[in-house]
N, C-alpha and C positions, 0 to 999 in steps of 0.2 A: 504494499499500499504506499503510494509515493507521497501522500499528504501526511502521513502519520508523524507526530511530533515525539521527541524523546526527551527524557529528563534524567538528571544525576540525583539519586537519592541520599541524602546526606545521613540518613538513618542506617541504610543498608550498604551504603557505599558501592552502589550499583547502578547501571543504567535501566531505566523502567520505562514503559510506555505511559501515556496519559491515565489510564484507567487504573493505576497502582496507589502510591502513597499520595497523602495530602500535600497541598501546595507549599505549606510552611516547612517542610522538611526536604525541598529538592529545588534544584538549580534548573532553569530552562525556561521556556522549551528550546529545543534545538532541532534542526531540521533533519539531521542523521543520528544513527546511533553512535557512530565514530566520533561526532561533534560533542555528543553528550558525554562520552567515555574522556573527553578531554576538558571537561567542566574546571575541574580543579586546577589543571595547568593554566587555563585562561583566567582563572581568578588570580592566581600567582602572578601572572605577566601583567594583568592590569593593576595590581597592588603595586608592583614594581614601578610600573609607569608613573602611577600616582604619587608614589613616594618620592620620586626623583624630579616630579614636575614642579618647577620654581613659582607655579601660580598657587600651589597648595602646600608649599614649604615654607613654613615661618620659622626664621633662624632661632627664636625663642623656645621652640618646641624641643629642641635637643638640649637645652641647658637645664637639666633635672638636677 
């Protein structure tokens, strides 16, 4: 089924279709099963980008 959406379930650490776990415990939707399997990698990549983005980096944040 080409229009099926996939999710990464944080509770089960697994790719699941829409009909499984509740929205609060998953990431997505993703167009393919492979994209959903990379969900945590994508989160890490985005976090690294945001952490190094000067628009969101206040020099005072590092002065703990």
